[in-house]
Backbone atoms as SQL, in Angstrom:
CREATE TABLE atoms (id INTEGER PRIMARY KEY, chain TEXT, resi INTEGER, resn TEXT, atom TEXT, x REAL, y REAL, z REAL);
INSERT INTO atoms VALUES
  (1, 'A', 1, 'MET', 'N', 0.834, -1.169, 0.000),
  (2, 'A', 1, 'MET', 'CA', 0.000, 0.000, 0.000),
  (3, 'A', 1, 'MET', 'C', 0.888, 1.244, 0.000),
  (4, 'A', 2, 'THR', 'N', 0.595, 2.174, -0.878),
  (5, 'A', 2, 'THR', 'CA', 1.409, 3.376, -0.975),
  (6, 'A', 2, 'THR', 'C', 0.952, 4.387, 0.069),
  (7, 'A', 3, 'LEU', 'N', 1.767, 5.397, 0.225),
  (8, 'A', 3, 'LEU', 'CA', 1.467, 6.451, 1.188),
  (9, 'A', 3, 'LEU', 'C', 0.199, 7.200, 0.797),
  (10, 'A', 4, 'LYS', 'N', -0.007, 7.401, -0.521),
  (11, 'A', 4, 'LYS', 'CA', -1.197, 8.106, -0.996),
  (12, 'A', 4, 'LYS', 'C', -2.462, 7.320, -0.665),
  (13, 'A', 5, 'GLN', 'N', -2.439, 6.020, -0.835),
  (14, 'A', 5, 'GLN', 'CA', -3.596, 5.184, -0.529),
  (15, 'A', 5, 'GLN', 'C', -3.873, 5.162, 0.971),
  (16, 'A', 6, 'LYS', 'N', -2.817, 5.151, 1.777),
  (17, 'A', 6, 'LYS', 'CA', -2.999, 5.168, 3.230),
  (18, 'A', 6, 'LYS', 'C', -3.658, 6.481, 3.668),
  (19, 'A', 7, 'THR', 'N', -3.176, 7.574, 3.095),
  (20, 'A', 7, 'THR', 'CA', -3.736, 8.880, 3.443),
  (21, 'A', 7, 'THR', 'C', -5.189, 8.976, 3.003),
  (22, 'A', 8, 'LEU', 'N', -5.483, 8.507, 1.777),
  (23, 'A', 8, 'LEU', 'CA', -6.838, 8.536, 1.255),
  (24, 'A', 8, 'LEU', 'C', -7.756, 7.639, 2.092),
  (25, 'A', 9, 'GLY', 'N', -7.287, 6.481, 2.474),
  (26, 'A', 9, 'GLY', 'CA', -8.073, 5.580, 3.312),
  (27, 'A', 9, 'GLY', 'C', -8.329, 6.175, 4.681),
  (28, 'A', 10, 'LYS', 'N', -7.352, 6.898, 5.194),
  (29, 'A', 10, 'LYS', 'CA', -7.493, 7.546, 6.501),
  (30, 'A', 10, 'LYS', 'C', -8.585, 8.614, 6.443),
  (31, 'A', 11, 'TRP', 'N', -8.623, 9.384, 5.349),
  (32, 'A', 11, 'TRP', 'CA', -9.644, 10.426, 5.207),
  (33, 'A', 11, 'TRP', 'C', -11.027, 9.817, 5.009),
  (34, 'A', 12, 'ASN', 'N', -11.111, 8.725, 4.281),
  (35, 'A', 12, 'ASN', 'CA', -12.401, 8.086, 4.036),
  (36, 'A', 12, 'ASN', 'C', -12.994, 7.496, 5.310),
  (37, 'A', 13, 'GLN', 'N', -12.164, 7.097, 6.254),
  (38, 'A', 13, 'GLN', 'CA', -12.648, 6.490, 7.485),
  (39, 'A', 13, 'GLN', 'C', -12.777, 7.502, 8.619),
  (40, 'A', 14, 'SER', 'N', -12.490, 8.738, 8.351),
  (41, 'A', 14, 'SER', 'CA', -12.522, 9.758, 9.401),
  (42, 'A', 14, 'SER', 'C', -13.963, 10.057, 9.807),
  (43, 'A', 15, 'ILE', 'N', -14.246, 9.927, 11.088),
  (44, 'A', 15, 'ILE', 'CA', -15.596, 10.214, 11.596),
  (45, 'A', 15, 'ILE', 'C', -15.876, 11.715, 11.574),
  (46, 'A', 16, 'THR', 'N', -14.842, 12.508, 11.656),
  (47, 'A', 16, 'THR', 'CA', -15.011, 13.966, 11.620),
  (48, 'A', 16, 'THR', 'C', -15.562, 14.405, 10.269),
  (49, 'A', 17, 'LEU', 'N', -14.994, 13.875, 9.195),
  (50, 'A', 17, 'LEU', 'CA', -15.475, 14.232, 7.860),
  (51, 'A', 17, 'LEU', 'C', -16.893, 13.737, 7.625),
  (52, 'A', 18, 'ARG', 'N', -17.211, 12.556, 8.135),
  (53, 'A', 18, 'ARG', 'CA', -18.582, 12.067, 7.998),
  (54, 'A', 18, 'ARG', 'C', -19.545, 12.979, 8.745),
  (55, 'A', 19, 'TYR', 'N', -19.185, 13.349, 9.955),
  (56, 'A', 19, 'TYR', 'CA', -20.036, 14.243, 10.746),
  (57, 'A', 19, 'TYR', 'C', -20.213, 15.586, 10.039),
  (58, 'A', 20, 'LEU', 'N', -19.137, 16.160, 9.534),
  (59, 'A', 20, 'LEU', 'CA', -19.222, 17.442, 8.846),
  (60, 'A', 20, 'LEU', 'C', -20.088, 17.345, 7.591),
  (61, 'A', 21, 'GLY', 'N', -19.986, 16.244, 6.871),
  (62, 'A', 21, 'GLY', 'CA', -20.806, 16.051, 5.675),
  (63, 'A', 21, 'GLY', 'C', -22.284, 15.954, 6.022),
  (64, 'A', 22, 'ILE', 'N', -22.604, 15.189, 7.040),
  (65, 'A', 22, 'ILE', 'CA', -24.004, 15.035, 7.451),
  (66, 'A', 22, 'ILE', 'C', -24.542, 16.348, 8.009),
  (67, 'A', 23, 'ALA', 'N', -23.764, 17.011, 8.860),
  (68, 'A', 23, 'ALA', 'CA', -24.203, 18.276, 9.450),
  (69, 'A', 23, 'ALA', 'C', -24.398, 19.337, 8.375),
  (70, 'A', 24, 'SER', 'N', -23.508, 19.382, 7.416),
  (71, 'A', 24, 'SER', 'CA', -23.644, 20.350, 6.322),
  (72, 'A', 24, 'SER', 'C', -24.884, 20.070, 5.495),
  (73, 'A', 25, 'SER', 'N', -25.139, 18.803, 5.223),
  (74, 'A', 25, 'SER', 'CA', -26.327, 18.436, 4.450),
  (75, 'A', 25, 'SER', 'C', -27.606, 18.822, 5.184),
  (76, 'A', 26, 'VAL', 'N', -27.666, 18.552, 6.472),
  (77, 'A', 26, 'VAL', 'CA', -28.843, 18.909, 7.268),
  (78, 'A', 26, 'VAL', 'C', -29.030, 20.422, 7.282),
  (79, 'A', 27, 'LEU', 'N', -27.965, 21.152, 7.428),
  (80, 'A', 27, 'LEU', 'CA', -28.036, 22.611, 7.466),
  (81, 'A', 27, 'LEU', 'C', -28.529, 23.174, 6.132),
  (82, 'A', 28, 'VAL', 'N', -28.013, 22.673, 5.029),
  (83, 'A', 28, 'VAL', 'CA', -28.430, 23.155, 3.710),
  (84, 'A', 28, 'VAL', 'C', -29.903, 22.843, 3.457),
  (85, 'A', 29, 'VAL', 'N', -30.328, 21.641, 3.787),
  (86, 'A', 29, 'VAL', 'CA', -31.728, 21.260, 3.572),
  (87, 'A', 29, 'VAL', 'C', -32.651, 22.094, 4.447),
  (88, 'A', 30, 'SER', 'N', -32.274, 22.314, 5.700),
  (89, 'A', 30, 'SER', 'CA', -33.130, 23.119, 6.583),
  (90, 'A', 30, 'SER', 'C', -33.202, 24.566, 6.105),
  (91, 'A', 31, 'GLN', 'N', -32.121, 25.118, 5.608),
  (92, 'A', 31, 'GLN', 'CA', -32.144, 26.484, 5.080),
  (93, 'A', 31, 'GLN', 'C', -33.018, 26.582, 3.824),
  (94, 'A', 32, 'LEU', 'N', -32.965, 25.587, 2.970),
  (95, 'A', 32, 'LEU', 'CA', -33.812, 25.575, 1.779),
  (96, 'A', 32, 'LEU', 'C', -35.288, 25.505, 2.157),
  (97, 'A', 33, 'LEU', 'N', -35.633, 24.665, 3.116),
  (98, 'A', 33, 'LEU', 'CA', -37.019, 24.571, 3.569),
  (99, 'A', 33, 'LEU', 'C', -37.486, 25.886, 4.192),
  (100, 'A', 34, 'PHE', 'N', -36.628, 26.496, 4.988),
  (101, 'A', 34, 'PHE', 'CA', -36.961, 27.774, 5.605),
  (102, 'A', 34, 'PHE', 'C', -37.187, 28.836, 4.525),
  (103, 'A', 35, 'GLY', 'N', -36.371, 28.855, 3.503),
  (104, 'A', 35, 'GLY', 'CA', -36.533, 29.809, 2.408),
  (105, 'A', 35, 'GLY', 'C', -37.838, 29.606, 1.662),
  (106, 'A', 36, 'VAL', 'N', -38.196, 28.361, 1.403),
  (107, 'A', 36, 'VAL', 'CA', -39.450, 28.067, 0.709),
  (108, 'A', 36, 'VAL', 'C', -40.633, 28.513, 1.563),
  (109, 'A', 37, 'LEU', 'N', -40.583, 28.257, 2.852),
  (110, 'A', 37, 'LEU', 'CA', -41.666, 28.682, 3.746),
  (111, 'A', 37, 'LEU', 'C', -41.782, 30.205, 3.796),
  (112, 'A', 38, 'GLN', 'N', -40.666, 30.897, 3.818),
  (113, 'A', 38, 'GLN', 'CA', -40.688, 32.363, 3.840),
  (114, 'A', 38, 'GLN', 'C', -41.290, 32.919, 2.543),
  (115, 'A', 39, 'ILE', 'N', -40.917, 32.352, 1.421),
  (116, 'A', 39, 'ILE', 'CA', -41.456, 32.804, 0.127),
  (117, 'A', 39, 'ILE', 'C', -42.965, 32.572, 0.080),
  (118, 'A', 40, 'ASN', 'N', -43.400, 31.412, 0.556),
  (119, 'A', 40, 'ASN', 'CA', -44.827, 31.103, 0.571),
  (120, 'A', 40, 'ASN', 'C', -45.588, 32.075, 1.471),
  (121, 'A', 41, 'LYS', 'N', -45.035, 32.359, 2.635),
  (122, 'A', 41, 'LYS', 'CA', -45.680, 33.284, 3.576),
  (123, 'A', 41, 'LYS', 'C', -45.763, 34.689, 2.983),
  (124, 'A', 42, 'ARG', 'N', -44.677, 35.147, 2.381),
  (125, 'A', 42, 'ARG', 'CA', -44.653, 36.478, 1.782),
  (126, 'A', 42, 'ARG', 'C', -45.657, 36.583, 0.630),
  (127, 'A', 43, 'LEU', 'N', -45.761, 35.544, -0.179),
  (128, 'A', 43, 'LEU', 'CA', -46.716, 35.530, -1.286),
  (129, 'A', 43, 'LEU', 'C', -48.148, 35.610, -0.770),
  (130, 'A', 44, 'THR', 'N', -48.438, 34.864, 0.282),
  (131, 'A', 44, 'THR', 'CA', -49.778, 34.886, 0.871),
  (132, 'A', 44, 'THR', 'C', -50.111, 36.271, 1.409),
  (133, 'A', 45, 'ILE', 'N', -49.172, 36.904, 2.076),
  (134, 'A', 45, 'ILE', 'CA', -49.397, 38.251, 2.618),
  (135, 'A', 45, 'ILE', 'C', -49.605, 39.253, 1.495),
  (136, 'A', 46, 'GLN', 'N', -48.811, 39.162, 0.442),
  (137, 'A', 46, 'GLN', 'CA', -48.955, 40.091, -0.676),
  (138, 'A', 46, 'GLN', 'C', -50.292, 39.912, -1.386),
  (139, 'A', 47, 'LEU', 'N', -50.730, 38.686, -1.550),
  (140, 'A', 47, 'LEU', 'CA', -52.027, 38.445, -2.177),
  (141, 'A', 47, 'LEU', 'C', -53.166, 38.981, -1.320),
  (142, 'A', 48, 'THR', 'N', -53.058, 38.813, -0.022),
  (143, 'A', 48, 'THR', 'CA', -54.077, 39.348, 0.882),
  (144, 'A', 48, 'THR', 'C', -54.116, 40.866, 0.803),
  (145, 'A', 49, 'ASN', 'N', -52.953, 41.492, 0.792),
  (146, 'A', 49, 'ASN', 'CA', -52.890, 42.948, 0.682),
  (147, 'A', 49, 'ASN', 'C', -53.462, 43.437, -0.648),
  (148, 'A', 50, 'LEU', 'N', -53.169, 42.729, -1.722),
  (149, 'A', 50, 'LEU', 'CA', -53.689, 43.110, -3.033),
  (150, 'A', 50, 'LEU', 'C', -55.211, 42.998, -3.076),
  (151, 'A', 51, 'GLU', 'N', -55.741, 41.929, -2.522),
  (152, 'A', 51, 'GLU', 'CA', -57.200, 41.771, -2.471),
  (153, 'A', 51, 'GLU', 'C', -57.842, 42.892, -1.654),
  (154, 'A', 52, 'GLN', 'N', -57.218, 43.223, -0.537),
  (155, 'A', 52, 'GLN', 'CA', -57.754, 44.288, 0.313),
  (156, 'A', 52, 'GLN', 'C', -57.729, 45.631, -0.414),
  (157, 'A', 53, 'ARG', 'N', -56.636, 45.911, -1.113),
  (158, 'A', 53, 'ARG', 'CA', -56.555, 47.169, -1.863),
  (159, 'A', 53, 'ARG', 'C', -57.623, 47.231, -2.945),
  (160, 'A', 54, 'ALA', 'N', -57.836, 46.116, -3.637),
  (161, 'A', 54, 'ALA', 'CA', -58.850, 46.090, -4.697),
  (162, 'A', 54, 'ALA', 'C', -60.245, 46.313, -4.105),
  (163, 'A', 55, 'GLU', 'N', -60.519, 45.678, -2.981),
  (164, 'A', 55, 'GLU', 'CA', -61.814, 45.877, -2.330),
  (165, 'A', 55, 'GLU', 'C', -61.982, 47.316, -1.864),
  (166, 'A', 56, 'ASP', 'N', -60.924, 47.891, -1.309),
  (167, 'A', 56, 'ASP', 'CA', -60.993, 49.284, -0.853),
  (168, 'A', 56, 'ASP', 'C', -61.241, 50.236, -2.019),
  (169, 'A', 57, 'GLN', 'N', -60.565, 50.013, -3.130),
  (170, 'A', 57, 'GLN', 'CA', -60.762, 50.877, -4.285),
  (171, 'A', 57, 'GLN', 'C', -62.165, 50.725, -4.860),
  (172, 'A', 58, 'ALA', 'N', -62.673, 49.505, -4.902),
  (173, 'A', 58, 'ALA', 'CA', -64.027, 49.289, -5.404),
  (174, 'A', 58, 'ALA', 'C', -65.055, 49.951, -4.487),
  (175, 'A', 59, 'GLU', 'N', -64.835, 49.837, -3.199),
  (176, 'A', 59, 'GLU', 'CA', -65.735, 50.486, -2.243),
  (177, 'A', 59, 'GLU', 'C', -65.683, 52.003, -2.382),
  (178, 'A', 60, 'PHE', 'N', -64.489, 52.528, -2.559),
  (179, 'A', 60, 'PHE', 'CA', -64.319, 53.971, -2.732),
  (180, 'A', 60, 'PHE', 'C', -65.052, 54.449, -3.984),
  (181, 'A', 61, 'LEU', 'N', -64.857, 53.740, -5.088),
  (182, 'A', 61, 'LEU', 'CA', -65.521, 54.135, -6.336),
  (183, 'A', 61, 'LEU', 'C', -67.036, 54.019, -6.238),
  (184, 'A', 62, 'SER', 'N', -67.509, 52.974, -5.604),
  (185, 'A', 62, 'SER', 'CA', -68.955, 52.817, -5.504),
  (186, 'A', 62, 'SER', 'C', -69.580, 53.882, -4.618),
  (187, 'A', 63, 'ALA', 'N', -68.844, 54.345, -3.634),
  (188, 'A', 63, 'ALA', 'CA', -69.382, 55.371, -2.743),
  (189, 'A', 63, 'ALA', 'C', -69.293, 56.764, -3.354),
  (190, 'A', 64, 'VAL', 'N', -68.253, 57.039, -4.111),
  (191, 'A', 64, 'VAL', 'CA', -68.005, 58.391, -4.591),
  (192, 'A', 64, 'VAL', 'C', -68.644, 58.663, -5.948),
  (193, 'A', 65, 'SER', 'N', -68.683, 57.671, -6.803),
  (194, 'A', 65, 'SER', 'CA', -69.035, 57.995, -8.180),
  (195, 'A', 65, 'SER', 'C', -70.065, 57.079, -8.825),
  (196, 'A', 66, 'PRO', 'N', -71.227, 56.897, -8.247),
  (197, 'A', 66, 'PRO', 'CA', -72.199, 56.048, -8.931),
  (198, 'A', 66, 'PRO', 'C', -72.666, 56.656, -10.255),
  (199, 'A', 67, 'GLU', 'N', -72.708, 57.981, -10.343),
  (200, 'A', 67, 'GLU', 'CA', -73.130, 58.605, -11.601),
  (201, 'A', 67, 'GLU', 'C', -72.125, 58.348, -12.709),
  (202, 'A', 68, 'ALA', 'N', -70.844, 58.452, -12.393),
  (203, 'A', 68, 'ALA', 'CA', -69.799, 58.247, -13.405),
  (204, 'A', 68, 'ALA', 'C', -69.791, 56.807, -13.906),
  (205, 'A', 69, 'VAL', 'N', -70.053, 55.865, -13.008),
  (206, 'A', 69, 'VAL', 'CA', -70.081, 54.457, -13.419),
  (207, 'A', 69, 'VAL', 'C', -71.283, 54.201, -14.316),
  (208, 'A', 70, 'LEU', 'N', -72.428, 54.733, -13.930),
  (209, 'A', 70, 'LEU', 'CA', -73.637, 54.501, -14.725),
  (210, 'A', 70, 'LEU', 'C', -73.585, 55.208, -16.075),
  (211, 'A', 71, 'ASP', 'N', -72.925, 56.369, -16.131),
  (212, 'A', 71, 'ASP', 'CA', -72.835, 57.127, -17.377),
  (213, 'A', 71, 'ASP', 'C', -71.620, 56.730, -18.224),
  (214, 'A', 72, 'TRP', 'N', -70.840, 55.784, -17.781),
  (215, 'A', 72, 'TRP', 'CA', -69.629, 55.351, -18.470),
  (216, 'A', 72, 'TRP', 'C', -68.678, 56.524, -18.696),
  (217, 'A', 73, 'ASP', 'N', -68.535, 57.356, -17.684),
  (218, 'A', 73, 'ASP', 'CA', -67.665, 58.528, -17.758),
  (219, 'A', 73, 'ASP', 'C', -66.264, 58.124, -17.283),
  (220, 'A', 74, 'PHE', 'N', -65.458, 57.639, -18.214),
  (221, 'A', 74, 'PHE', 'CA', -64.158, 57.103, -17.854),
  (222, 'A', 74, 'PHE', 'C', -63.169, 58.180, -17.433),
  (223, 'A', 75, 'LEU', 'N', -63.303, 59.376, -17.910),
  (224, 'A', 75, 'LEU', 'CA', -62.398, 60.454, -17.503),
  (225, 'A', 75, 'LEU', 'C', -62.562, 60.751, -16.021),
  (226, 'A', 76, 'THR', 'N', -63.781, 60.840, -15.568),
  (227, 'A', 76, 'THR', 'CA', -64.022, 61.085, -14.146),
  (228, 'A', 76, 'THR', 'C', -63.522, 59.918, -13.302),
  (229, 'A', 77, 'LEU', 'N', -63.784, 58.708, -13.756),
  (230, 'A', 77, 'LEU', 'CA', -63.315, 57.535, -13.013),
  (231, 'A', 77, 'LEU', 'C', -61.789, 57.484, -12.951),
  (232, 'A', 78, 'GLU', 'N', -61.147, 57.831, -14.033),
  (233, 'A', 78, 'GLU', 'CA', -59.688, 57.829, -14.052),
  (234, 'A', 78, 'GLU', 'C', -59.127, 58.871, -13.090),
  (235, 'A', 79, 'GLN', 'N', -59.732, 60.034, -13.064),
  (236, 'A', 79, 'GLN', 'CA', -59.274, 61.073, -12.145),
  (237, 'A', 79, 'GLN', 'C', -59.503, 60.670, -10.688),
  (238, 'A', 80, 'LEU', 'N', -60.582, 59.974, -10.431),
  (239, 'A', 80, 'LEU', 'CA', -60.834, 59.513, -9.065),
  (240, 'A', 80, 'LEU', 'C', -59.841, 58.448, -8.627),
  (241, 'A', 81, 'MET', 'N', -59.346, 57.649, -9.566),
  (242, 'A', 81, 'MET', 'CA', -58.442, 56.559, -9.225),
  (243, 'A', 81, 'MET', 'C', -56.974, 56.954, -9.239),
  (244, 'A', 82, 'LYS', 'N', -56.657, 58.218, -9.511),
  (245, 'A', 82, 'LYS', 'CA', -55.261, 58.650, -9.454),
  (246, 'A', 82, 'LYS', 'C', -54.743, 58.438, -8.039),
  (247, 'A', 83, 'PRO', 'N', -53.429, 58.275, -7.919),
  (248, 'A', 83, 'PRO', 'CA', -52.864, 57.981, -6.597),
  (249, 'A', 83, 'PRO', 'C', -53.297, 58.992, -5.533),
  (250, 'A', 84, 'LYS', 'N', -54.067, 58.475, -4.568),
  (251, 'A', 84, 'LYS', 'CA', -54.526, 59.287, -3.454),
  (252, 'A', 84, 'LYS', 'C', -54.504, 58.432, -2.198),
  (253, 'A', 85, 'GLY', 'N', -54.071, 59.040, -1.130),
  (254, 'A', 85, 'GLY', 'CA', -54.222, 58.425, 0.198),
  (255, 'A', 85, 'GLY', 'C', -53.648, 57.033, 0.329),
  (256, 'A', 86, 'ILE', 'N', -54.390, 56.200, 1.003),
  (257, 'A', 86, 'ILE', 'CA', -53.904, 54.871, 1.382),
  (258, 'A', 86, 'ILE', 'C', -53.928, 53.878, 0.233),
  (259, 'A', 87, 'PHE', 'N', -54.594, 54.202, -0.853),
  (260, 'A', 87, 'PHE', 'CA', -54.729, 53.219, -1.922),
  (261, 'A', 87, 'PHE', 'C', -53.432, 52.965, -2.664),
  (262, 'A', 88, 'TRP', 'N', -52.517, 53.868, -2.644),
  (263, 'A', 88, 'TRP', 'CA', -51.313, 53.727, -3.475),
  (264, 'A', 88, 'TRP', 'C', -50.052, 53.594, -2.640),
  (265, 'A', 89, 'GLN', 'N', -50.174, 53.237, -1.386),
  (266, 'A', 89, 'GLN', 'CA', -48.979, 53.019, -0.573),
  (267, 'A', 89, 'GLN', 'C', -48.378, 51.666, -0.912),
  (268, 'A', 90, 'ARG', 'N', -47.084, 51.583, -0.813),
  (269, 'A', 90, 'ARG', 'CA', -46.394, 50.314, -1.079),
  (270, 'A', 90, 'ARG', 'C', -45.731, 49.827, 0.173);
């Protein structure tokens, strides 16, 4: 057996390297799962916020401009929907 084979065999049987490999794998997998959960949570929050904004804008338009909606007055509706107040915050 050559010195290179002895050294390689020593590294292959090292419990430290096995532990580091397993610990690294567990850490990487747990970080990936945590990232996926965070992305899912953020997407859910953004969708909820978008739905709420749409409902608020629809409520605002229905309360302020029933005549413009019934008369198909798009200029008035467009002016009412320009960025105002809480509807356009990011």
